[in-house]
TORLUM-79301 format. One record per residue: residue in three letters; y, z, x of N, C-alpha, C in turn. Coordinates in pm, whole numbers, plus 32768, in hexadecimal, padded with zeros to 4 digits. Last residue first. Layout:
BEGIN
ALAYZXYZXYZX;...
This chain:
BEGIN
GLU234DACBCB95522E5ACC2B9BA2313AC7FBA3B;PRO2457AD7EB8CA2419ACFDB8EB23B8AD0CB95C;GLU243DAE7DB7EC244FAE65B87C240AADE4B8A1;ASP2401AEBFB6F02481AE7CB707249DAE60B79A;GLU230BAF3DB70B2311AEBDB6C72391AE72B6E3;ALA22BAAFBFB85622F8AFCCB7D22308AF42B793;GLN217BAFA2B8F5220AAF86B8F0223DAF98B862;ALA2080B034B9C520B2B016B93F2148B006B93F;VAL1FFEAF99BAE12057B001BAB0208BAFD8BA27;PRO1EA1AF44BAFE1F30AF21BAF41F80AF94BABA;PRO1DBDAFECBBE21DE5AFC4BB5B1E79AFA4BB55;PRO1D6DAF52BD211D99AFC4BCD21DC5AF96BC48;PRO1C48AE89BD5B1CD9AE98BD551CFFAF0FBD01;THR1B40AEBFBE2E1B68AED1BDA41BFEAEE3BD9E;ALA1ABAAEC0BF201AF7AE43BEF31B1BAE49BE5E;THR1A66AFA5BF901A18AF74BF1F1A4CAEF1BEE7;ARG1B25AFCBC0591A97AFC5C07C1A45AF85C00C;VAL1C15AFD7BFC91BFFAF69C0271B6AAF5AC046;ALA1BF0B0C3BF3A1C03B046BEF31BE9AFCEBF4D;VAL1BE1B17CC00B1B6CB167BFB61B77B0E3BF6C;ARG1CE7B169C06D1C77B141C0C41BF9B128C071;TYR1D78B1CFBF951D8CB143BFBE1D18B113C013;ALA1D20B2D4BF981D01B281BF241D12B1EEBF46;MET1D91B326C0891D00B324C07D1CD6B2CDC007;GLU1E9DB31CC0431E6BB2BFC0A91DD4B2B7C0A4;GLN1EAEB3E6BF881ECBB35FBF5D1E9BB2F8BFC3;PRO1E62B4CBC0261E10B49DBFB61E2DB40EBF8C;ALA1E80B491C18C1EBAB4BCC10C1E67B485C099;GLY1E07B4DEC29F1DD5B484C2391E05B4B2C1B0;THR1E7CB57CC35D1E07B5B4C3191DCCB555C2B4;TRP1F27B59CC47E1EFAB537C41D1E79B568C3E0;LEU202BB688C4B91F9DB669C4BD1F7EB5FCC457;GLN2123B705C4C82111B681C505207EB65FC519;SER2184B7F0C45D210DB7F7C4B220F3B776C4FE;GLY2254B7F2C3A82275B7F2C43621FEB7F5C493;SER21A0B8A3C2B72216B854C2D72236B862C36B;PRO203AB893C2C520B7B8E0C2C8212DB887C2F0;ALA1F86B7AFC1F41FABB7DBC27A202EB82AC275;GLY1EADB7EAC0F41F3AB7CFC1101F61B807C197;GLN1DA2B7EDC0E61DEAB7FBC0681E7FB7E1C079;ARG1D57B7E7C1EB1D48B76BC19E1D8DB773C117;LEU1D79B8F3C2301DD2B88EC2691DCDB80DC219;ARG1CA0B966C1B21D27B984C1811D8BB91EC1B4;ARG1BDBB8FCC2561BD9B8DEC1C61C62B8FBC188;TRP1C1EB975C3491C29B8E3C33A1C2AB8BBC2A7;ALA1BDFBA7DC3141C6BBA59C32D1C80B9C4C31E;GLY1AC9BA63C3001B17BA8DC28C1BA9BA6BC29B;HIS1A96BA1FC40A1A77B9BFC39F1AC1B9E3C31F;ALA1AE1BB08C48C1B2CBA8DC4A71B0FBA22C43E;GLY1A21BBBEC42D1AAEBBD2C40F1B00BB55C422;GLU193ABB47C49A1947BB59C40919D9BB6CC3E1;ILE1973BB5CC5AB1964BAD8C56D1975BAE2C4D5;ALA1973BC72C5CC19EEBC26C5E719E7BB9CC5A6;ALA186ABCAAC59118D2BCE1C53B1956BC96C54F;LEU17F1BC2BC66917D8BBF8C5E2183FBC2DC57F;ALA184DBCCFC73B1873BC42C7361860BC08C6AB;GLY17CFBDC1C6FA1861BDB9C6FD1892BD2AC6F5;GLU16C7BD6FC71816F6BD9BC695178DBD98C68E;GLN16BFBD37C82C16ACBCCBC7CC16E0BCF2C743;SER17CABDF1C8D21740BDD6C8AB1739BD62C848;MET18B6BD9EC9CD189BBDC8C944180FBD9DC91D;LEU1945BE08CAFD18DEBDBACAB918C1BDF5CA30;ASP1AA7BE4CCB031A1CBE6FCB1B19BEBE16CACA;LEU1B99BD46CB501B6FBDC7CB1A1ADBBDDECB35;VAL1C67BCBCCC421BE8BCAECBFD1BBABD38CBD1;LEU1DC7BC75CC201D56BCB8CC5C1CDBBCA1CC07;GLY1EFABBC7CC741E9FBC10CC1C1E2FBC51CC69;GLU1F85BAB4CCA61FBABB3CCC9D1F61BB8CCC3F;ASP1ED2B9DCCCB81F3CB9ECCD1A1F71BA7BCD1D;ILE1D8CB993CCA71DEEB9EBCC681E59BA0FCCCF;ASP1D11B8D7CD6A1D31B8B7CCDF1D9CB910CCA3;PHE1CCEB91ACE751CF3B891CE551D23B878CDC6;ARG1C95BA2BCE9F1CD6B9DCCF081D10B959CED7;SER1C1EBA85CDB81C90BACFCDEE1CDDBA7CCE53;PHE1B49B9D4CDA01BB6B9CCCD401C31BA19CD6F;TRP1AAABA24CE831ADAB99ACE711B52B995CE14;GLU1A78BB37CE5D1AC0BB09CED31AFABA7ECEBD;ARG19EBBB3ACD6A1A67BB87CD791ABBBB51CDED;VAL190CBA9BCDA9196ABA71CD4119F0BAB7CD51;ALA1897BB3CCE7518BFBAB1CE911925BA81CE2B;HIS1866BC2FCDEE18BCBC2CCE6518EFBB9FCE80;VAL17B6BBD6CD2B1838BC0DCD031897BC0CCD79;LEU16DCBB8BCDD21720BB2ACD7D17ABBB59CD56;GLU1698BC80CE4816C0BC10CE9C170DBBA8CE4A;LEU1655BD19CD6616C0BD45CDBF16F3BCD3CE15;GLU157EBC82CD0315F6BC95CCB3166CBCBBCD0C;TRP14BEBC99CDCA14F7BC15CDB11576BC1ECD5D;ALA1487BDB1CDBC14C0BD76CE351502BCEFCE18;GLU14F8BE62CC991491BE1ACCE314D3BDCCCD54;GLY15B8BF02CC0115B1BF04CC91153BBEC7CCD5;SER156BBF09CADC15B2BF6ECB2C158ABF67CBBF;SER1576BDE4CA49155FBE6FCA2315ADBECCCA7E;VAL1586BCA3C9B515B0BCFECA1F159FBD8EC9EE;PRO145DBC0AC93214E6BC3EC91F1508BCA2C98C;LYS139DBB54CA2D13A9BBACC9B9143CBBD0C9A4;LEU1307BA32CAA8137EBA86CAA41385BAD4CA22;GLN1221B996CA80121DBA05CADE1291BA67CACC;GLU124BB8C3C9DA11E1B920C9B611E0B99DCA0D;ALA130FB831CA5E1332B879C9E412C9B8E0C9BF;MET12E1B792CB3612EAB821CB511305B873CAD3;PRO12E4B68BCAD51267B6C3CB09126BB759CB1E;ASP139BB676C9A0139BB67DCA321318B6BACA63;ASN13B4B67EC8931353B620C8C91351B61DC961;VAL1482B72CC86113FDB752C8321391B6F6C867;ASP1561B77CC965152DB711C911149FB733C8E6;VAL15F4B8BDC9641599B85EC9A51569B7F9C93D;ALA1720B981C9A416BAB945C94E1664B8E6C9A0;LEU1826BA5BC98A17BDBA2FC9E51749B9FEC991;LEU1974BA25C91F18EABA43C8FE188EBA11C96C;ARG1A99BA95C9441A44BA43C99819B3BA6CC97B;TRP1BD1BAAEC8A01B40BAC5C89C1AF8BA63C8F8;ARG1CF2BB35C8F71CABBAB8C9041C15BAD6C907;LEU1E0FBBD2C8791D7FBBDBC88D1D41BB51C890;SER1F47BBD4C92C1EF4BBB0C8BA1E60BBB9C8DF;GLY1FDCBBFDCA151FE3BC61C9AC1F8EBC46C933;ALA1F96BB2DCABF201FBB32CA8A2027BB8FCA10;ASP1E51BB71CA761EA6BB0ECAB81F2DBB0DCA72;VAL1D2DBC1ECA971DB7BC2ACA6C1E0ABBC7CABC;MET1BDEBBE9CA201C43BBE7CA891CCDBBF2CA49;PRO1A87BC45C9E31B10BC2BC9B81B72BC38CA2A;LEU1967BBDBC9F619BABC12CA601A4CBBF5CA3B;ALA183ABC0CC93918C4BBDCC9471908BC21C9BB;GLY16F1BB8FC8EF1752BBFBC8FE17DCBBBFC908;LEU1654BABCC8A21615BB2CC8E6166FBBA6C8F0;VAL161EB9C8C7B01680BA24C7EA1638BA9DC822;ARG1593B891C7D51577B91AC7AE15D5B976C7F8;VAL1600B756C75515F5B7B9C7BF15D7B841C785;ALA15F3B605C71B15CEB685C6E115B6B6E8C753;THR16FDB52BC7631684B56CC793166DB5EFC748;LEU17A5B402C78D178BB46DC72E1702B4A9C74F;GLN1887B389C88417FDB39CC85617F4B412C7F7;GLY197EB36AC8F51971B34DC86818E5B361C831;GLN18F6B311CA2D196DB33BC9E31961B30FC951;ALA17A0B373CA561807B30DCA541880B343CA0A;HIS1718B47BCB241737B43ECAA4179EB3CFCAB5;GLU161EB4B5CC1516A9B490CBFA16B5B451CB70;ARG153AB5C7CC0D1555B538CBFF15E7B51FCBDC;SER1501B6D3CC0B14E8B68CCC88150EB5F9CC83;GLY15F1B7B0CB631572B76CCB79156DB71CCBFA;ILE16CAB83DCB09169AB85BCB901616B816CBB0;GLU17F2B7F9CA701763B7DCCA651727B7E1CAF1;ILE18E6B8A9C9EA18B7B886CA711820B875CA67;VAL19CCB86BC8E91940B880C90E192BB856C99F;ASP1AD7B8F3C81B1AA4B8A3C88A1A14B8CBC8AD;ILE1B46B8DAC6D01B02B92BC7341AC3B8D1C79D;PRO1C82B828C6951BF5B84AC67C1BBBB8A1C6EB;GLY1DC7B8CFC6991D6EB85CC6AA1CDFB885C68A;ASN1E70B9ACC6BC1E9BB93CC6691E48B8BEC67F;GLY1E13BA91C7401E58BA2BC78F1E7BB9ADC744;GLY1E48BBD3C69B1E00BB59C6BD1E55BAF2C703;ARG1EA3BD10C72C1EB3BCA6C6CA1E6FBC26C6FB;LEU1DDABE37C7761E31BDC8C79B1E38BD61C72A;GLY1D1ABEF7C75D1DA4BF1FC7451E08BEB3C767;THR1C0BBEC3C7701C5ABEC0C7EB1CE8BEF3C7D9;GLN1B9DBEE3C6741B4BBF02C6E81B9CBF0FC768;SER1C54BE91C5B71C2FBF1EC5B81BDFBF44C635;ASN1D64BDC1C5F91CD4BDCEC5FE1CAEBE61C60E;VAL1E67BD86C5201E3EBDD6C5931DA8BDEAC58E;GLU1EF5BC56C4BF1E90BCBCC4A21E67BD02C523;GLU1F90BB85C4FF1FD0BBF0C4B61F71BC64C499;PRO1EF2BAC4C5751F52BB0AC5CC1F9BBB7CC585;ASP1D9DBAA5C53B1E1EBAB4C4F81E80BB01C551;ALA1CCDB9CBC5AE1CFDBA4EC5D91D8CBA5EC5A8;TRP1BDDB91FC4F51C6BB928C5191C8DB9B8C53C;THR1AE0B82BC4B51B08B8B2C4DD1B9AB8AEC504;GLN1A78B729C4941A8DB77EC41F1A9DB811C445;PRO19BBB709C5C81A0BB6D5C5591A14B73CC4E9;LEU19D9B7A5C6FD1990B7A8C67F19E9B76FC611;PHE1A03B6E8C8311A2EB745C7C919D0B73FC752;GLY19C7B6DAC99619EFB69DC9181A17B706C8B3;PHE192DB687CACA1992B6D7CA8319BBB68FCA04;ASN1823B6B1CBA8185CB661CB3C18B7B6BACAE8;TRP1879B72ECCF3182CB730CC761868B6CACC16;PHE1924B725CDC71895B734CDE5183CB72DCD69;MET1A29B649CDFD19F0B6A9CD9E1959B6AFCDB2;PRO1A9CB620CF501A57B5F0CED81A28B662CE7F;GLN1BDCB6ABCFA61B4DB69FCFC41B08B66DCF45;GLY1CD9B6A8CF461CC9B6A7CFD61C39B699D002;TYR1CFBB5C4CE311CD9B645CE6A1CC7B639CF01;LYS1E11B4FFCDD81D8AB506CE0E1D73B590CE49;ARG1EDEB467CCEA1EBBB4E4CD2F1E29B4E0CD5A;VAL1F96B343CD161F1CB37ECCE11EF8B3FBCD32;GLU20F9B353CCFD2082B33DCD4D200AB383CD0D;GLY21D6B39DCC6C21ADB312CC662131B2F1CCB6;GLY21DFB4B1CC8C2243B45ECCD0221EB3CCCCD3;GLU2092B4BACC482102B50FCC712164B4B9CCBF;THR1F97B483CB4D1FF3B454CBB5205EB4BDCBD0;VAL1E4DB45DCAE51EBEB4B9CAF11F15B48CCB65;LEU1DCEB356CA251DDFB38ECAAB1E5AB3E8CAAB;MET1D21B38BC8EC1D8CB354C93E1D88B395C9C8;ILE1C6CB341C7CB1C6BB383C84D1CD0B33DC8A7;PRO1D16B345C6861CC8B307C6F31CC4B361C76D;ASN1D5FB396C56B1D39B3F1C5D81CE4B3AEC645;MET1DC3B311C4941D35B2FFC4AF1D06B349C52C;ARG1F04B332C5191EB4B303C4AB1E27B2E1C4DA;GLU1F3CB453C5EA1F41B3C3C5D01EE1B39DC560;GLY1F20B55CC6311F96B535C5E41F9EB4A3C5C1;THR1E41B57FC6CC1E45B5C5C64B1EBAB596C5F5;ALA1D88B4BBC7831E16B4C0C75D1E22B4FEC6D2;MET1CA5B549C8621CB9B50FC7DF1D4AB524C7B4;ARG1CD2B508C9C21CC8B560C94F1CD9B511C8CE;GLN1C92B500CB191C97B4B4CA9D1C80B513CA28;LYS1CD2B4EACC621CDBB549CBF31CF1B4F9CB73;GLU1BF2B463CD4F1C60B44ACCF31C5EB4AECC80;ARG1B0BB494CDE11B83B4E1CE011BF3B4D0CD9C;THR19A7B4CBCDB21A1FB477CDAF1A9AB4D0CDBE;MET18B9B55ECD9318DBB527CE161949B4BDCE10;MET187EB521CC38185EB569CCB31884B519CD2F;PRO1990B4ABCB6B1906B4A8CB9D18F7B4F6CC20;ILE1A58B52FCA811A56B51DCB1219C4B51DCB40;GLU1A12B52EC96F1A92B4F7C99B1A8FB4D5CA30;THR1915B523C87F1935B52AC90E19B9B4E5C92B;VAL18DFB5EDC773191DB56EC797194AB578C829;MET17C3B68AC6E4182AB689C74C185CB5FBC761;MET1742B740C5D81760B6BCC60F17D4B6C8C672;PHE1660B858C60616D7B818C5D116E8B78FC612;VAL1591B96FC5D31599B8E3C5FF160BB89DC5B8;ASP1557BA67C56E15A2BA63C5EB15ADB9D6C623;ARG14B7BA60C48F1542BA88C47C1596BA80C4FA;ALA13F3B934C49B1403B9C4C4AF1498B9E4C4A9;PHE144CB830C3AC1421B865C42D1417B8FDC429;PRO146CB74EC2F01430B7D1C2D213F5B811C34F;GLY1582B6BEC3A91517B6B9C34814E1B744C32E;PRO1651B6E0C45D1612B65CC45415A1B654C3F0;SER177AB783C40016EAB790C41016A9B707C401;LEU1874B70AC3E7185FB772C44B17CBB785C468;PRO1889B5A4C3BD1866B62BC3901854B68CC403;ILE19A9B4E2C3E51924B4FEC41B18FFB58DC3F6;ASP1AACB4E9C3821A46B4A1C33719B8B4B5C36A;HIS1B5DB576C42D1B53B59BC3A01ADCB55DC357;TRP1B3FB51BC5381B5FB5A6C51C1B3BB5CDC48C;PRO1B18B40EC53E1AB0B463C57A1AC7B4F7C55F;SER1B56B355C41D1B90B3B3C47C1B21B406C4B8;LEU1AFAB1FBC3F01AF2B289C3D31B34B2DAC441;PRO1AD9B0BBC3581B1BB113C3B81B0FB1A5C38E;GLY199FB099C29C1A18B064C2DA1A56B0C7C33B;LEU18AFB0D3C2291926B116C1F419A8B0E2C230;SER17E9B049C2B017F7B032C2211876B06FC1E7;SER180BB086C3C117DBB001C39A17EEAFE4C305;HIS193CB121C42118B6B12FC3E9188BB0A9C3B0;THR19FEB142C54719E1B0F6C4CD1951B110C4A4;PHE1B0BB1BEC6101A83B1CCC5DD1A74B180C55A;PHE1BC7B167C7391BBBB180C6AA1B28B17CC680;GLN1C76B1BEC84E1BEEB19FC8241BDEB1C9C792;ARG1D89B146C90B1D5AB18CC8941CCCB15EC874;TYR1E89B12FC9FD1DF9B12EC9E41DD7B181C969;ARG1F8BB141CA4C1F71B0FBC9CE1EDDB0FAC9A9;ALA1F9AB1B1CB421FC2B206CAD21FA5B1C4CA4C;SER1E6FB14CCBF51EFCB13FCBD11F19B199CB59;ASN1D63B117CC341DB5B16ACC8D1E4AB156CC73;GLN1D53AFD8CB961D10B04BCBD11D71B093CC2F;GLU1E37AF79CA931E02AF69CB191DBDAFEACB47;GLY1DD7AF5AC9371E2DAF81C9A41DE8AF78CA2A;PHE1CB7AFD0C88A1D31AF81C88B1D8BAFB4C8FB;VAL1B5DAFD3C84A1BCBAFFCC8A11C3EAF9AC894;GLN1A85B053C7591ACCAFDEC78B1B48B00CC7D5;THR193EB0CCC70019C9B0E0C72B1A02B05EC760;THR1864B118C5EA1887B0D0C6651919B0ECC686;VAL1762B1AAC53817EDB1B8C5621802B16FC5E6;GLN1659B1A5C51016AAB156C4B4173FB159C4D6;SER15EEB25BC5BB15E6B1CEC5E41636B174C587;PRO15F7B355C5471667B32EC59C1664B29BC5C5;ASP159BB3AAC4131571B34AC47915E8B31FC4CE;PHE1536B4D1C39E15B1B486C3B31597B42BC42A;ALA1421B4E7C3B4145FB4FDC33214EBB4C0C331;ARG13B6B4D7C4AD13D0B457C46C140FB469C3E2;ALA1379B5CFC50013F5B598C5341419B516C4EE;LYS1281B620C4B612E8B627C44F136FB5F3C481;SER11F2B612C5A111D7B5AFC5391245B5ADC4D0;ARG1259B6EEC62F126EB666C6601259B5FFC5F2;VAL1205B7C5C5921293B7B2C5AC12AEB722C5D8;ASP10F2B7AAC5A31134B799C52211C8B77DC535;ALA10CAB7E4C6B010AAB75EC67F10ECB742C5F9;GLU110BB8F2C6B61162B894C6FB1148B805C6CC;ARG10F5B999C57A10B7B963C5F31114B8FCC631;VAL1147BAB4C4D3117CBA31C4FB1139BA07C57D;GLY1106BBB7C49F10E2BB54C43B1112BAC9C45D;SER1126BC8EC54211A0BC4FC50E1182BBE7C4A4;ALA1023BCCCC58F1068BD27C53410E4BCE7C4F7;GLU0FDABC0FC6490FA0BC04C5C40FEDBC5AC560;SER10EEBB99C7131086BBF9C6EE1054BBE0C662;ASN11BDBB0FC77B113FBAC7C77110CFBB1FC73B;TRP128FBBB7C79A129CBB4FC734121ABB04C71E;ASP1246BD11C7B21247BC8DC7EF1244BC21C785;GLY1227BE0BC75012A8BDCAC73A12B0BD40C774;SER1133BE67C79E1141BE43C71111C4BDFEC6F5;SER10E0BDCCC8DC1116BE37C88A1126BE07C7FB;VAL0FC6BD79C993102FBD44C93D105EBDB3C8E1;GLU0F9BBE36CAC30F6DBE01CA450FE4BDCFC9F4;SER0FA4BDEACC220FDCBE2BCBAC0FA7BDE8CB2F;SER0F6DBD6DCD0E0F26BDEACCF50F59BE31CC78;GLU1005BC83CD030F79BC7CCD2E0F2CBCF9CD09;ASP1110BC87CCCA10B5BC87CC581022BC91CC81;SER119DBC6DCDB211A4BCEFCD6F1141BCFACCFD;ALA1168BB64CDF01138BBCCCE491136BC54CE05;SER11EDBAE6CD20115CBAD7CD2C1122BB45CD83;ALA12F4BB2CCD5B12B8BB5CCCDF1220BB53CCE6;ALA1318BAA6CE4E1323BB37CE4912E1BB70CDCD;ALA12F3B99CCDFE129CB9D6CE64129FBA6ECE5F;LEU13C2B985CD401336B96FCD1912D7B9B0CD7D;ALA14A2B9AECDDF1485BA0CCD7313F3BA00CD48;ASP1496B8CFCE801488B953CEBD1463B9BACE54;ARG14C4B810CDBF1442B810CE031429B896CE48;GLY15CBB848CD7C1563B85ECD1B14DAB861CD5A;THR165BB8E1CEA6164AB878CE4315DEB89FCDE0;PHE174DB95ACF8216DBB97CCF2E16D1B914CEC0;PRO17FCB8DFD03517D3B968D04D175AB991CFFB;ARG17F6B7AAD0CC17E2B7EAD04B17B0B87AD060;ARG17FAB73ED1C51878B774D1931865B7BFD110;GLU16FBB6E2D1E71726B74DD23F17A6B78ED20D;SER16FBB617D12E16A5B68AD11616CCB6FFD16E;LEU17ABB563D1A517D2B5A5D129177EB621D10F;GLU1713B51AD2871797B555D29817C2B5A2D21B;ARG1633B4ABD2111624B524D26216A9B56BD272;SER16AFB3D0D198166CB435D146165AB4B7D192;ARG1703B345D2791766B379D21C172AB3E5D1C3;ALA160DB302D2E71667B358D33416D0B396D2DA;GLU15B0B25CD21F1568B2D8D23C15C0B338D289;GLY166FB18FD2351665B1DCD1B9161DB25FD1CE;ALA1637B12ED33016BAB16AD31816B7B1BFD29B;ASP1537B0CED2FF1549B137D36115CEB17ED34C;GLU157AB00AD2441524B079D21B1531B0EED27C;GLU1613AF60D2E21652AFA2D27115FFB01AD243;GLY154CAF09D39615BFAF54D3C81605AFA0D35A;ALA14A8AE82D2E41472AEF7D32914E3AF4DD35F;ILE1559ADB6D2A0152AAE13D23914F5AE92D278;ASP1574AD38D39815EAAD72D35815C0ADDAD2EF;GLU146DACE0D3C014A7AD41D41D151FAD86D3E0;ALA145AAC2CD2EE1402ACA0D2EE1437AD0CD34C;GLU1515AB70D344152FABBAD2C914D9AC38D2C2;ALA1491AB10D4261513AB52D4351534ABA7D3BB;GLU13B1AAA0D3AE13A0AB0ED40B1422AB5BD41D;MET142CA9DAD31613E1AA43D2D213CDAABAD32D;GLU149AA93ED3DF14F3A97FD37F14ABA9F2D338;GLU13AFA8E4D45D140EA936D4A8146CA981D449;GLU133FA84FD38F12F9A8C5D3BE1357A922D40B;GLY1401A786D37C13E8A7DFD30A13A1A85DD334;GLU13E8A70CD4731464A74FD4521451A7AFD3DE;ASP12E4A6A9D45912FFA70CD4BE137FA759D4A0;GLU130DA5F4D38712B0A661D37512C9A6CFD3DA;TYR13BCA545D3FC13EEA59BD392138FA60ED376;GLU130FA4D0D4BD138BA511D4E513BCA573D47C;GLY122AA44ED462121BA4D5D497129DA51CD4B5;GLU12ACA311D4A1123BA360D473123DA3EAD4B6;PRO13DAA288D42F138FA2C5D49E1322A320D467;GLU13D5A16DD36513EDA1FDD368139AA23AD3D8;PRO1460A034D3D713EEA089D3B01411A11DD3BD;GLU15379F5ED35D153C9FD4D3B314CBA032D38C;ASP153A9E94D2AE150F9E71D33515149EE8D394;GLU159A9F09D1C9150D9EE2D1CD14DD9EC7D259;ALA165FA031D1FF16529FA1D1F415C09F7AD207;GLN1634A15CD13E1636A114D1BD1629A07ED1A4;
């Protein structure tokens, strides 16, 4: 202001207070809208992890811990041990970087390790996060809870980034938000040339999928140690699609949920919700098979890991899968260690 123009006293203070009050009203309005949206979504959700926790807690009030429970003394594995051993493979050392526009066919999310450099979420992340119980595995989240965009790991692209699924140049969106966190187990492969002995169907040519039924939303690309409870295999276009049911070992409800058995109320409700959602919004031409026990799910994981090991020895011709060829893996190691490859020997009569 000019020196001869005095600043009005109190005017700006009043305006500032009015702006703060208006901003507070806007925030309150947004919170009200958010609460209304949460209520709307909760009403649309047929069954959630929180429902499972409540049902499991109710069923456990008058029942003793069985010898097959993952938290039992007989198993030799305590839940606290499982959580502490999650640090054997430290997911915090893995970060992601997005390239391409959001909600476009060019969108890609790549993975990088702080000391190892770029990595494939399919081939370089271990199936087991450490010396865990035999039913705990690492999950890579593709679709976070309560989102609609269909996103999958690109099995045919270099370094296997997460991409948006498109149809006719448009991003595919589900008709209703995914009620759970959805992803896959690394270092697994459902071989399309191998007939599964449990179902009589051939594999879907990708990793085993996971439906994480916990109470917390995962971030896309998040690496999470999950405990497998069972499986709900599905048939899509004639191929077997594994859908493991699992829970984050650090989820508040992890201590309550047991492996699926034979008809507890929360299991029936969860299976009904998963069956209905995937039948309506995901598998276009197929069906959902019967619920499979934890032992059946673990057998499927073991078989898929063995198939993945064979895949790494050499992808079938025409499979169009990126597996990290040996010569490319050697190049990546050389880049990471900043060690140049040895010079190629030349014949004496061949000029340099």
